[in-house]
PyMOL commands that place a pseudoatom at each C-alpha (Angstrom):
pseudoatom trace, name=CA, resn=MET, resi=1, chain=A, elem=C, hetatm=0, pos=[111.790, 119.770, 98.476]
pseudoatom trace, name=CA, resn=THR, resi=2, chain=A, elem=C, hetatm=0, pos=[114.077, 121.294, 100.102]
pseudoatom trace, name=CA, resn=ALA, resi=3, chain=A, elem=C, hetatm=0, pos=[117.949, 120.734, 98.989]
pseudoatom trace, name=CA, resn=PRO, resi=4, chain=A, elem=C, hetatm=0, pos=[119.831, 118.160, 101.376]
pseudoatom trace, name=CA, resn=PRO, resi=5, chain=A, elem=C, hetatm=0, pos=[123.002, 119.746, 103.451]
pseudoatom trace, name=CA, resn=GLY, resi=6, chain=A, elem=C, hetatm=0, pos=[125.922, 120.869, 101.548]
pseudoatom trace, name=CA, resn=ASP, resi=7, chain=A, elem=C, hetatm=0, pos=[129.490, 120.827, 102.119]
pseudoatom trace, name=CA, resn=ALA, resi=8, chain=A, elem=C, hetatm=0, pos=[129.709, 124.258, 103.238]
pseudoatom trace, name=CA, resn=ASP, resi=9, chain=A, elem=C, hetatm=0, pos=[126.159, 123.824, 105.927]
pseudoatom trace, name=CA, resn=LEU, resi=10, chain=A, elem=C, hetatm=0, pos=[127.875, 120.531, 107.389]
pseudoatom trace, name=CA, resn=GLU, resi=11, chain=A, elem=C, hetatm=0, pos=[131.519, 122.794, 107.891]
pseudoatom trace, name=CA, resn=ALA, resi=12, chain=A, elem=C, hetatm=0, pos=[129.618, 125.922, 109.405]
pseudoatom trace, name=CA, resn=ALA, resi=13, chain=A, elem=C, hetatm=0, pos=[127.441, 123.492, 111.747]
pseudoatom trace, name=CA, resn=ALA, resi=14, chain=A, elem=C, hetatm=0, pos=[130.473, 121.959, 113.016]
pseudoatom trace, name=CA, resn=ARG, resi=15, chain=A, elem=C, hetatm=0, pos=[132.824, 125.211, 113.453]
pseudoatom trace, name=CA, resn=ARG, resi=16, chain=A, elem=C, hetatm=0, pos=[129.656, 126.500, 115.714]
pseudoatom trace, name=CA, resn=LEU, resi=17, chain=A, elem=C, hetatm=0, pos=[129.917, 123.219, 117.899]
pseudoatom trace, name=CA, resn=VAL, resi=18, chain=A, elem=C, hetatm=0, pos=[133.608, 123.234, 117.919]
pseudoatom trace, name=CA, resn=ALA, resi=19, chain=A, elem=C, hetatm=0, pos=[133.783, 126.513, 118.837]
pseudoatom trace, name=CA, resn=ALA, resi=20, chain=A, elem=C, hetatm=0, pos=[130.513, 125.954, 121.832]
pseudoatom trace, name=CA, resn=LEU, resi=21, chain=A, elem=C, hetatm=0, pos=[132.105, 123.188, 123.204]
pseudoatom trace, name=CA, resn=VAL, resi=22, chain=A, elem=C, hetatm=0, pos=[135.699, 124.714, 123.570]
pseudoatom trace, name=CA, resn=GLY, resi=23, chain=A, elem=C, hetatm=0, pos=[133.797, 127.536, 124.777]
pseudoatom trace, name=CA, resn=ARG, resi=24, chain=A, elem=C, hetatm=0, pos=[132.530, 125.427, 127.589]
pseudoatom trace, name=CA, resn=ASP, resi=25, chain=A, elem=C, hetatm=0, pos=[135.658, 123.160, 127.600]
pseudoatom trace, name=CA, resn=TRP, resi=26, chain=A, elem=C, hetatm=0, pos=[133.529, 120.516, 126.915]
pseudoatom trace, name=CA, resn=ARG, resi=27, chain=A, elem=C, hetatm=0, pos=[134.517, 116.866, 125.128]
pseudoatom trace, name=CA, resn=LEU, resi=28, chain=A, elem=C, hetatm=0, pos=[132.107, 115.102, 122.827]
pseudoatom trace, name=CA, resn=THR, resi=29, chain=A, elem=C, hetatm=0, pos=[131.975, 112.127, 121.677]
pseudoatom trace, name=CA, resn=THR, resi=30, chain=A, elem=C, hetatm=0, pos=[129.843, 110.639, 118.740]
pseudoatom trace, name=CA, resn=ALA, resi=31, chain=A, elem=C, hetatm=0, pos=[127.431, 107.115, 118.496]
pseudoatom trace, name=CA, resn=GLU, resi=32, chain=A, elem=C, hetatm=0, pos=[126.620, 106.415, 115.052]
pseudoatom trace, name=CA, resn=SER, resi=33, chain=A, elem=C, hetatm=0, pos=[124.619, 103.822, 113.032]
pseudoatom trace, name=CA, resn=CYS, resi=34, chain=A, elem=C, hetatm=0, pos=[122.855, 105.264, 109.885]
pseudoatom trace, name=CA, resn=THR, resi=35, chain=A, elem=C, hetatm=0, pos=[125.572, 108.572, 109.156]
pseudoatom trace, name=CA, resn=GLY, resi=36, chain=A, elem=C, hetatm=0, pos=[128.470, 106.114, 109.237]
pseudoatom trace, name=CA, resn=GLY, resi=37, chain=A, elem=C, hetatm=0, pos=[130.802, 108.016, 110.660]
pseudoatom trace, name=CA, resn=LEU, resi=38, chain=A, elem=C, hetatm=0, pos=[129.619, 111.339, 108.986]
pseudoatom trace, name=CA, resn=VAL, resi=39, chain=A, elem=C, hetatm=0, pos=[129.424, 113.693, 111.912]
pseudoatom trace, name=CA, resn=GLY, resi=40, chain=A, elem=C, hetatm=0, pos=[132.803, 112.689, 113.332]
pseudoatom trace, name=CA, resn=HIS, resi=41, chain=A, elem=C, hetatm=0, pos=[134.225, 112.962, 109.373]
pseudoatom trace, name=CA, resn=VAL, resi=42, chain=A, elem=C, hetatm=0, pos=[132.668, 116.498, 109.535]
pseudoatom trace, name=CA, resn=ILE, resi=43, chain=A, elem=C, hetatm=0, pos=[133.723, 117.339, 113.245]
pseudoatom trace, name=CA, resn=THR, resi=44, chain=A, elem=C, hetatm=0, pos=[137.479, 116.395, 112.500]
pseudoatom trace, name=CA, resn=ALA, resi=45, chain=A, elem=C, hetatm=0, pos=[137.927, 118.713, 109.424]
pseudoatom trace, name=CA, resn=ILE, resi=46, chain=A, elem=C, hetatm=0, pos=[137.501, 121.391, 111.825]
pseudoatom trace, name=CA, resn=PRO, resi=47, chain=A, elem=C, hetatm=0, pos=[141.054, 122.632, 112.874]
pseudoatom trace, name=CA, resn=GLY, resi=48, chain=A, elem=C, hetatm=0, pos=[141.031, 122.431, 116.435]
pseudoatom trace, name=CA, resn=ALA, resi=49, chain=A, elem=C, hetatm=0, pos=[138.507, 119.664, 116.626]
pseudoatom trace, name=CA, resn=SER, resi=50, chain=A, elem=C, hetatm=0, pos=[140.888, 117.821, 118.811]
pseudoatom trace, name=CA, resn=ASP, resi=51, chain=A, elem=C, hetatm=0, pos=[140.700, 120.033, 121.917]
pseudoatom trace, name=CA, resn=ALA, resi=52, chain=A, elem=C, hetatm=0, pos=[136.439, 118.870, 121.851]
pseudoatom trace, name=CA, resn=PHE, resi=53, chain=A, elem=C, hetatm=0, pos=[136.569, 115.689, 119.793]
pseudoatom trace, name=CA, resn=LEU, resi=54, chain=A, elem=C, hetatm=0, pos=[137.354, 112.673, 121.923]
pseudoatom trace, name=CA, resn=GLY, resi=55, chain=A, elem=C, hetatm=0, pos=[136.174, 109.886, 119.022]
pseudoatom trace, name=CA, resn=GLY, resi=56, chain=A, elem=C, hetatm=0, pos=[133.135, 108.287, 118.536]
pseudoatom trace, name=CA, resn=ILE, resi=57, chain=A, elem=C, hetatm=0, pos=[131.729, 104.780, 117.500]
pseudoatom trace, name=CA, resn=ILE, resi=58, chain=A, elem=C, hetatm=0, pos=[129.865, 103.254, 114.700]
pseudoatom trace, name=CA, resn=SER, resi=59, chain=A, elem=C, hetatm=0, pos=[127.934, 100.588, 115.607]
pseudoatom trace, name=CA, resn=TYR, resi=60, chain=A, elem=C, hetatm=0, pos=[125.467, 100.023, 111.841]
pseudoatom trace, name=CA, resn=SER, resi=61, chain=A, elem=C, hetatm=0, pos=[124.492, 96.553, 113.163]
pseudoatom trace, name=CA, resn=ASN, resi=62, chain=A, elem=C, hetatm=0, pos=[122.435, 95.608, 115.776]
pseudoatom trace, name=CA, resn=ASP, resi=63, chain=A, elem=C, hetatm=0, pos=[124.686, 93.414, 117.392]
pseudoatom trace, name=CA, resn=ALA, resi=64, chain=A, elem=C, hetatm=0, pos=[127.487, 96.537, 117.048]
pseudoatom trace, name=CA, resn=LYS, resi=65, chain=A, elem=C, hetatm=0, pos=[125.031, 98.692, 119.314]
pseudoatom trace, name=CA, resn=GLU, resi=66, chain=A, elem=C, hetatm=0, pos=[124.812, 95.634, 121.723]
pseudoatom trace, name=CA, resn=GLN, resi=67, chain=A, elem=C, hetatm=0, pos=[128.357, 94.919, 122.135]
pseudoatom trace, name=CA, resn=LEU, resi=68, chain=A, elem=C, hetatm=0, pos=[130.283, 98.499, 121.556]
pseudoatom trace, name=CA, resn=LEU, resi=69, chain=A, elem=C, hetatm=0, pos=[127.289, 101.059, 123.558]
pseudoatom trace, name=CA, resn=ASN, resi=70, chain=A, elem=C, hetatm=0, pos=[125.612, 98.544, 126.122]
pseudoatom trace, name=CA, resn=VAL, resi=71, chain=A, elem=C, hetatm=0, pos=[122.222, 99.398, 124.483]
pseudoatom trace, name=CA, resn=PRO, resi=72, chain=A, elem=C, hetatm=0, pos=[120.184, 96.291, 125.756]
pseudoatom trace, name=CA, resn=ARG, resi=73, chain=A, elem=C, hetatm=0, pos=[118.595, 93.395, 123.582]
pseudoatom trace, name=CA, resn=ASP, resi=74, chain=A, elem=C, hetatm=0, pos=[115.465, 93.500, 124.141]
pseudoatom trace, name=CA, resn=LEU, resi=75, chain=A, elem=C, hetatm=0, pos=[115.408, 97.171, 123.663]
pseudoatom trace, name=CA, resn=LEU, resi=76, chain=A, elem=C, hetatm=0, pos=[116.338, 96.720, 120.280]
pseudoatom trace, name=CA, resn=ALA, resi=77, chain=A, elem=C, hetatm=0, pos=[113.952, 93.701, 119.591]
pseudoatom trace, name=CA, resn=SER, resi=78, chain=A, elem=C, hetatm=0, pos=[111.001, 94.927, 120.854]
pseudoatom trace, name=CA, resn=THR, resi=79, chain=A, elem=C, hetatm=0, pos=[111.747, 99.158, 119.607]
pseudoatom trace, name=CA, resn=GLY, resi=80, chain=A, elem=C, hetatm=0, pos=[113.844, 98.588, 116.828]
pseudoatom trace, name=CA, resn=ALA, resi=81, chain=A, elem=C, hetatm=0, pos=[116.801, 100.134, 116.070]
pseudoatom trace, name=CA, resn=VAL, resi=82, chain=A, elem=C, hetatm=0, pos=[115.374, 103.430, 114.706]
pseudoatom trace, name=CA, resn=SER, resi=83, chain=A, elem=C, hetatm=0, pos=[113.504, 104.665, 117.272]
pseudoatom trace, name=CA, resn=PRO, resi=84, chain=A, elem=C, hetatm=0, pos=[113.619, 107.166, 120.427]
pseudoatom trace, name=CA, resn=GLU, resi=85, chain=A, elem=C, hetatm=0, pos=[114.698, 105.049, 123.201]
pseudoatom trace, name=CA, resn=VAL, resi=86, chain=A, elem=C, hetatm=0, pos=[117.112, 103.095, 121.120]
pseudoatom trace, name=CA, resn=ALA, resi=87, chain=A, elem=C, hetatm=0, pos=[118.770, 106.615, 120.294]
pseudoatom trace, name=CA, resn=ARG, resi=88, chain=A, elem=C, hetatm=0, pos=[119.032, 107.873, 124.155]
pseudoatom trace, name=CA, resn=SER, resi=89, chain=A, elem=C, hetatm=0, pos=[120.772, 104.398, 124.861]
pseudoatom trace, name=CA, resn=MET, resi=90, chain=A, elem=C, hetatm=0, pos=[123.115, 104.672, 122.093]
pseudoatom trace, name=CA, resn=ALA, resi=91, chain=A, elem=C, hetatm=0, pos=[123.801, 108.213, 123.694]
pseudoatom trace, name=CA, resn=SER, resi=92, chain=A, elem=C, hetatm=0, pos=[123.906, 106.905, 127.006]
pseudoatom trace, name=CA, resn=GLY, resi=93, chain=A, elem=C, hetatm=0, pos=[126.215, 104.331, 126.135]
pseudoatom trace, name=CA, resn=ALA, resi=94, chain=A, elem=C, hetatm=0, pos=[128.855, 106.833, 124.574]
pseudoatom trace, name=CA, resn=LEU, resi=95, chain=A, elem=C, hetatm=0, pos=[129.205, 108.577, 127.495]
pseudoatom trace, name=CA, resn=ALA, resi=96, chain=A, elem=C, hetatm=0, pos=[129.968, 105.762, 128.973]
pseudoatom trace, name=CA, resn=ALA, resi=97, chain=A, elem=C, hetatm=0, pos=[132.729, 104.051, 126.895]
pseudoatom trace, name=CA, resn=PHE, resi=98, chain=A, elem=C, hetatm=0, pos=[134.091, 107.882, 126.566]
pseudoatom trace, name=CA, resn=PRO, resi=99, chain=A, elem=C, hetatm=0, pos=[134.347, 108.595, 130.510]
pseudoatom trace, name=CA, resn=GLU, resi=100, chain=A, elem=C, hetatm=0, pos=[136.245, 112.136, 129.620]
pseudoatom trace, name=CA, resn=ALA, resi=101, chain=A, elem=C, hetatm=0, pos=[132.764, 113.138, 127.642]
pseudoatom trace, name=CA, resn=SER, resi=102, chain=A, elem=C, hetatm=0, pos=[130.547, 116.197, 128.633]
pseudoatom trace, name=CA, resn=LEU, resi=103, chain=A, elem=C, hetatm=0, pos=[128.331, 115.471, 125.782]
pseudoatom trace, name=CA, resn=SER, resi=104, chain=A, elem=C, hetatm=0, pos=[126.996, 112.813, 123.451]
pseudoatom trace, name=CA, resn=VAL, resi=105, chain=A, elem=C, hetatm=0, pos=[125.153, 112.733, 120.068]
pseudoatom trace, name=CA, resn=ALA, resi=106, chain=A, elem=C, hetatm=0, pos=[123.821, 109.702, 118.539]
pseudoatom trace, name=CA, resn=VAL, resi=107, chain=A, elem=C, hetatm=0, pos=[121.721, 109.472, 115.192]
pseudoatom trace, name=CA, resn=THR, resi=108, chain=A, elem=C, hetatm=0, pos=[119.887, 106.296, 114.037]
pseudoatom trace, name=CA, resn=GLY, resi=109, chain=A, elem=C, hetatm=0, pos=[117.700, 105.854, 111.155]
pseudoatom trace, name=CA, resn=ILE, resi=110, chain=A, elem=C, hetatm=0, pos=[116.812, 104.663, 107.743]
pseudoatom trace, name=CA, resn=ALA, resi=111, chain=A, elem=C, hetatm=0, pos=[118.728, 106.513, 105.263]
pseudoatom trace, name=CA, resn=GLY, resi=112, chain=A, elem=C, hetatm=0, pos=[117.083, 104.544, 102.021]
pseudoatom trace, name=CA, resn=PRO, resi=113, chain=A, elem=C, hetatm=0, pos=[116.223, 103.672, 99.789]
pseudoatom trace, name=CA, resn=ASP, resi=114, chain=A, elem=C, hetatm=0, pos=[115.025, 100.620, 100.749]
pseudoatom trace, name=CA, resn=GLY, resi=115, chain=A, elem=C, hetatm=0, pos=[114.376, 99.483, 104.679]
pseudoatom trace, name=CA, resn=GLY, resi=116, chain=A, elem=C, hetatm=0, pos=[111.252, 101.733, 105.388]
pseudoatom trace, name=CA, resn=THR, resi=117, chain=A, elem=C, hetatm=0, pos=[108.334, 100.548, 106.307]
pseudoatom trace, name=CA, resn=SER, resi=118, chain=A, elem=C, hetatm=0, pos=[105.143, 102.610, 106.814]
pseudoatom trace, name=CA, resn=ASP, resi=119, chain=A, elem=C, hetatm=0, pos=[105.384, 102.593, 110.704]
pseudoatom trace, name=CA, resn=LYS, resi=120, chain=A, elem=C, hetatm=0, pos=[109.494, 104.118, 110.170]
pseudoatom trace, name=CA, resn=PRO, resi=121, chain=A, elem=C, hetatm=0, pos=[109.447, 105.436, 106.119]
pseudoatom trace, name=CA, resn=VAL, resi=122, chain=A, elem=C, hetatm=0, pos=[112.622, 105.846, 104.595]
pseudoatom trace, name=CA, resn=GLY, resi=123, chain=A, elem=C, hetatm=0, pos=[114.548, 108.914, 106.249]
pseudoatom trace, name=CA, resn=LEU, resi=124, chain=A, elem=C, hetatm=0, pos=[113.223, 108.463, 109.305]
pseudoatom trace, name=CA, resn=THR, resi=125, chain=A, elem=C, hetatm=0, pos=[115.936, 109.648, 111.459]
pseudoatom trace, name=CA, resn=TYR, resi=126, chain=A, elem=C, hetatm=0, pos=[115.885, 109.770, 115.771]
pseudoatom trace, name=CA, resn=VAL, resi=127, chain=A, elem=C, hetatm=0, pos=[118.875, 111.994, 117.343]
pseudoatom trace, name=CA, resn=ALA, resi=128, chain=A, elem=C, hetatm=0, pos=[119.433, 112.703, 120.349]
pseudoatom trace, name=CA, resn=ALA, resi=129, chain=A, elem=C, hetatm=0, pos=[122.424, 114.235, 122.898]
pseudoatom trace, name=CA, resn=ALA, resi=130, chain=A, elem=C, hetatm=0, pos=[123.405, 113.572, 126.264]
pseudoatom trace, name=CA, resn=VAL, resi=131, chain=A, elem=C, hetatm=0, pos=[124.787, 115.821, 128.668]
pseudoatom trace, name=CA, resn=ARG, resi=132, chain=A, elem=C, hetatm=0, pos=[127.346, 113.836, 131.616]
pseudoatom trace, name=CA, resn=GLY, resi=133, chain=A, elem=C, hetatm=0, pos=[124.609, 113.565, 134.838]
pseudoatom trace, name=CA, resn=GLY, resi=134, chain=A, elem=C, hetatm=0, pos=[121.910, 115.097, 133.020]
pseudoatom trace, name=CA, resn=GLN, resi=135, chain=A, elem=C, hetatm=0, pos=[118.981, 113.166, 130.748]
pseudoatom trace, name=CA, resn=ALA, resi=136, chain=A, elem=C, hetatm=0, pos=[119.162, 113.116, 127.081]
pseudoatom trace, name=CA, resn=THR, resi=137, chain=A, elem=C, hetatm=0, pos=[117.322, 115.421, 124.619]
pseudoatom trace, name=CA, resn=VAL, resi=138, chain=A, elem=C, hetatm=0, pos=[116.292, 112.969, 121.466]
pseudoatom trace, name=CA, resn=GLU, resi=139, chain=A, elem=C, hetatm=0, pos=[114.227, 114.365, 118.349]
pseudoatom trace, name=CA, resn=ARG, resi=140, chain=A, elem=C, hetatm=0, pos=[113.044, 112.756, 115.711]
pseudoatom trace, name=CA, resn=HIS, resi=141, chain=A, elem=C, hetatm=0, pos=[113.098, 113.697, 111.718]
pseudoatom trace, name=CA, resn=THR, resi=142, chain=A, elem=C, hetatm=0, pos=[112.128, 112.362, 108.486]
pseudoatom trace, name=CA, resn=TRP, resi=143, chain=A, elem=C, hetatm=0, pos=[114.590, 113.348, 105.143]
pseudoatom trace, name=CA, resn=PRO, resi=144, chain=A, elem=C, hetatm=0, pos=[112.624, 113.760, 101.318]
pseudoatom trace, name=CA, resn=HIS, resi=145, chain=A, elem=C, hetatm=0, pos=[115.943, 112.893, 99.964]
pseudoatom trace, name=CA, resn=ASP, resi=146, chain=A, elem=C, hetatm=0, pos=[118.185, 110.164, 98.456]
pseudoatom trace, name=CA, resn=ARG, resi=147, chain=A, elem=C, hetatm=0, pos=[120.413, 107.709, 100.915]
pseudoatom trace, name=CA, resn=ASP, resi=148, chain=A, elem=C, hetatm=0, pos=[123.386, 110.619, 100.684]
pseudoatom trace, name=CA, resn=GLY, resi=149, chain=A, elem=C, hetatm=0, pos=[120.955, 113.691, 101.342]
pseudoatom trace, name=CA, resn=ASN, resi=150, chain=A, elem=C, hetatm=0, pos=[119.542, 111.711, 103.841]
pseudoatom trace, name=CA, resn=LYS, resi=151, chain=A, elem=C, hetatm=0, pos=[122.524, 110.881, 105.612]
pseudoatom trace, name=CA, resn=ARG, resi=152, chain=A, elem=C, hetatm=0, pos=[123.866, 114.555, 105.548]
pseudoatom trace, name=CA, resn=ALA, resi=153, chain=A, elem=C, hetatm=0, pos=[120.369, 115.529, 106.345]
pseudoatom trace, name=CA, resn=SER, resi=154, chain=A, elem=C, hetatm=0, pos=[121.175, 113.649, 109.681]
pseudoatom trace, name=CA, resn=ALA, resi=155, chain=A, elem=C, hetatm=0, pos=[124.571, 114.151, 110.487]
pseudoatom trace, name=CA, resn=LEU, resi=156, chain=A, elem=C, hetatm=0, pos=[123.589, 118.344, 110.180]
pseudoatom trace, name=CA, resn=ALA, resi=157, chain=A, elem=C, hetatm=0, pos=[120.648, 117.765, 112.747]
pseudoatom trace, name=CA, resn=ALA, resi=158, chain=A, elem=C, hetatm=0, pos=[122.765, 115.591, 115.227]
pseudoatom trace, name=CA, resn=ILE, resi=159, chain=A, elem=C, hetatm=0, pos=[125.162, 118.131, 115.092]
pseudoatom trace, name=CA, resn=ASP, resi=160, chain=A, elem=C, hetatm=0, pos=[122.686, 121.562, 115.418]
pseudoatom trace, name=CA, resn=LEU, resi=161, chain=A, elem=C, hetatm=0, pos=[121.623, 119.716, 118.571]
pseudoatom trace, name=CA, resn=ALA, resi=162, chain=A, elem=C, hetatm=0, pos=[124.740, 118.765, 120.261]
pseudoatom trace, name=CA, resn=THR, resi=163, chain=A, elem=C, hetatm=0, pos=[125.743, 122.468, 119.386]
pseudoatom trace, name=CA, resn=ARG, resi=164, chain=A, elem=C, hetatm=0, pos=[122.054, 123.844, 120.860]
pseudoatom trace, name=CA, resn=ILE, resi=165, chain=A, elem=C, hetatm=0, pos=[122.765, 122.157, 124.323]
pseudoatom trace, name=CA, resn=ALA, resi=166, chain=A, elem=C, hetatm=0, pos=[126.545, 123.220, 124.690]
pseudoatom trace, name=CA, resn=THR, resi=167, chain=A, elem=C, hetatm=0, pos=[125.439, 127.126, 124.062]
pseudoatom trace, name=CA, resn=GLU, resi=168, chain=A, elem=C, hetatm=0, pos=[122.480, 126.836, 127.150]
for i in range(1, 168): cmd.bond("trace and resi %d" % i, "trace and resi %d" % (i + 1))
show_as sticks, trace
zoom trace
Protein backbone atom coordinates (compact mmCIF):
# COMPACT_ATOMS: atom_id res chain seq x y z
CA MET A 1 0.00 0.00 0.00
CA THR A 2 1.29 3.41 -0.94
CA ALA A 3 1.49 5.90 1.88
CA PRO A 4 -1.04 8.74 1.90
CA PRO A 5 0.15 12.21 0.93
CA GLY A 6 2.13 14.05 3.56
CA ASP A 7 2.19 17.72 4.44
CA ALA A 8 4.93 18.43 1.90
CA ASP A 9 2.89 16.78 -0.89
CA LEU A 10 -0.19 18.82 -0.05
CA GLU A 11 1.80 22.05 0.25
CA ALA A 12 3.55 21.54 -3.10
CA ALA A 13 0.22 20.80 -4.81
CA ALA A 14 -1.40 23.87 -3.27
CA ARG A 15 1.51 26.06 -4.40
CA ARG A 16 1.07 24.80 -7.98
CA LEU A 17 -2.66 25.48 -7.83
CA VAL A 18 -2.31 29.00 -6.42
CA ALA A 19 0.32 29.83 -9.06
CA ALA A 20 -1.91 28.50 -11.85
CA LEU A 21 -4.93 30.46 -10.61
CA VAL A 22 -2.97 33.69 -10.18
CA GLY A 23 -1.44 33.20 -13.64
CA ARG A 24 -4.92 33.11 -15.19
CA ASP A 25 -6.39 35.72 -12.85
CA TRP A 26 -8.92 33.10 -11.72
CA ARG A 27 -10.63 32.77 -8.34
CA LEU A 28 -11.40 29.40 -6.75
CA THR A 29 -14.11 28.22 -4.41
CA THR A 30 -14.54 24.82 -2.78
CA ALA A 31 -17.40 22.54 -1.73
CA GLU A 32 -16.17 19.91 0.70
CA SER A 33 -17.84 17.00 2.41
CA CYS A 34 -15.58 14.14 3.55
CA THR A 35 -12.49 16.36 3.67
CA GLY A 36 -14.14 18.70 6.17
CA GLY A 37 -12.35 21.83 4.97
CA LEU A 38 -8.92 20.28 4.41
CA VAL A 39 -8.74 21.52 0.80
CA GLY A 40 -9.36 25.09 1.91
CA HIS A 41 -6.96 24.69 4.81
CA VAL A 42 -4.14 23.48 2.58
CA ILE A 43 -4.70 26.26 0.05
CA THR A 44 -4.84 29.01 2.66
CA ALA A 45 -1.54 27.83 4.15
CA ILE A 46 0.14 29.20 1.00
CA PRO A 47 1.25 32.85 1.14
CA GLY A 48 -0.63 34.79 -1.52
CA ALA A 49 -3.58 32.41 -1.56
CA SER A 50 -5.90 35.37 -0.98
CA ASP A 51 -5.18 36.41 -4.57
CA ALA A 52 -6.80 33.20 -5.80
CA PHE A 53 -9.03 31.65 -3.12
CA LEU A 54 -12.43 33.11 -2.25
CA GLY A 55 -13.62 30.60 0.33
CA GLY A 56 -15.56 27.41 0.53
CA ILE A 57 -18.53 25.56 1.89
CA ILE A 58 -18.18 22.55 4.15
CA SER A 59 -21.34 20.56 3.49
CA TYR A 60 -20.87 17.42 5.52
CA SER A 61 -24.54 16.49 5.91
CA ASN A 62 -27.08 15.96 3.15
CA ASP A 63 -29.11 18.85 4.57
CA ALA A 64 -26.09 21.14 4.24
CA LYS A 65 -25.52 19.98 0.66
CA GLU A 66 -29.14 20.76 -0.12
CA GLN A 67 -29.39 24.07 1.77
CA LEU A 68 -25.96 25.58 1.06
CA LEU A 69 -25.14 24.17 -2.39
CA ASN A 70 -28.63 23.55 -3.80
CA VAL A 71 -27.96 19.87 -4.37
CA PRO A 72 -31.44 18.52 -5.19
CA ARG A 73 -32.98 16.39 -2.44
CA ASP A 74 -34.21 13.84 -4.99
CA LEU A 75 -30.66 13.49 -6.36
CA LEU A 76 -29.31 12.80 -2.87
CA ALA A 77 -32.11 10.28 -2.31
CA SER A 78 -31.61 8.49 -5.63
CA THR A 79 -27.80 8.38 -5.86
CA GLY A 80 -26.63 8.96 -2.30
CA ALA A 81 -24.23 11.70 -1.26
CA VAL A 82 -21.23 9.81 -2.61
CA SER A 83 -21.84 9.83 -6.34
CA PRO A 84 -20.50 11.56 -9.44
CA GLU A 85 -23.81 13.37 -9.86
CA VAL A 86 -23.69 14.85 -6.36
CA ALA A 87 -20.02 15.85 -6.77
CA ARG A 88 -20.95 17.65 -10.01
CA SER A 89 -23.93 19.33 -8.34
CA MET A 90 -21.76 20.43 -5.40
CA ALA A 91 -19.25 22.03 -7.78
CA SER A 92 -22.05 23.87 -9.59
CA GLY A 93 -23.56 24.96 -6.29
CA ALA A 94 -20.24 26.39 -5.13
CA LEU A 95 -19.99 28.48 -8.31
CA ALA A 96 -23.51 29.77 -7.72
CA ALA A 97 -22.66 30.67 -4.10
CA PHE A 98 -19.53 32.57 -5.13
CA PRO A 99 -20.36 34.67 -8.22
CA GLU A 100 -16.77 35.96 -8.48
CA ALA A 101 -15.37 32.43 -8.79
CA SER A 102 -13.98 31.21 -12.09
CA LEU A 103 -13.45 27.64 -10.89
CA SER A 104 -14.86 25.41 -8.18
CA VAL A 105 -13.73 22.08 -6.84
CA ALA A 106 -15.90 19.67 -4.86
CA VAL A 107 -15.19 16.47 -2.96
CA THR A 108 -17.54 13.85 -1.50
CA GLY A 109 -16.62 10.42 -0.24
CA ILE A 110 -16.44 7.83 2.49
CA ALA A 111 -13.36 8.47 4.60
CA GLY A 112 -13.95 5.53 6.95
CA PRO A 113 -13.33 3.54 8.97
CA ASP A 114 -17.02 2.67 8.67
CA GLY A 115 -19.87 3.78 6.44
CA GLY A 116 -18.87 1.73 3.42
CA THR A 117 -20.93 -0.85 1.57
CA SER A 118 -20.14 -3.38 -1.14
CA ASP A 119 -21.27 -0.83 -3.76
CA LYS A 120 -19.59 2.13 -2.06
CA PRO A 121 -16.58 0.96 -0.08
CA VAL A 122 -14.62 2.95 2.46
CA GLY A 123 -12.18 5.14 0.55
CA LEU A 124 -14.54 5.80 -2.38
CA THR A 125 -14.32 9.47 -3.31
CA TYR A 126 -15.57 11.64 -6.14
CA VAL A 127 -13.91 14.95 -6.93
CA ALA A 128 -15.42 17.42 -9.36
CA ALA A 129 -14.23 20.69 -10.81
CA ALA A 130 -16.36 23.18 -12.71
CA VAL A 131 -15.37 26.22 -14.73
CA ARG A 132 -17.92 29.01 -14.88
CA GLY A 133 -19.85 28.64 -18.12
CA GLY A 134 -18.48 25.14 -18.76
CA GLN A 135 -19.06 21.53 -17.89
CA ALA A 136 -17.93 19.88 -14.67
CA THR A 137 -15.24 17.22 -14.74
CA VAL A 138 -15.65 14.36 -12.26
CA GLU A 139 -13.09 11.79 -11.16
CA ARG A 140 -13.61 8.63 -9.11
CA HIS A 141 -11.00 7.37 -6.65
CA THR A 142 -10.86 4.57 -4.12
CA TRP A 143 -8.22 5.09 -1.43
CA PRO A 144 -6.77 2.28 0.72
CA HIS A 145 -5.81 4.39 3.74
CA ASP A 146 -7.15 5.07 7.21
CA ARG A 147 -9.56 7.98 7.73
CA ASP A 148 -6.86 10.67 7.85
CA GLY A 149 -5.03 9.20 4.86
CA ASN A 150 -8.24 9.01 2.82
CA LYS A 151 -9.00 12.65 3.62
CA ARG A 152 -5.48 13.69 2.62
CA ALA A 153 -5.59 11.67 -0.62
CA SER A 154 -9.00 13.16 -1.46
CA ALA A 155 -7.78 16.71 -0.79
CA LEU A 156 -4.73 16.13 -3.00
CA ALA A 157 -6.92 14.71 -5.79
CA ALA A 158 -9.19 17.77 -5.63
CA ILE A 159 -6.25 20.19 -5.70
CA ASP A 160 -4.61 18.30 -8.57
CA LEU A 161 -7.84 18.26 -10.61
CA ALA A 162 -8.31 22.01 -10.11
CA THR A 163 -4.68 22.59 -11.11
CA ARG A 164 -5.05 20.57 -14.31
CA ILE A 165 -8.13 22.55 -15.29
CA ALA A 166 -6.52 25.88 -14.41
CA THR A 167 -3.52 25.07 -16.61
CA GLU A 168 -5.45 23.81 -19.66
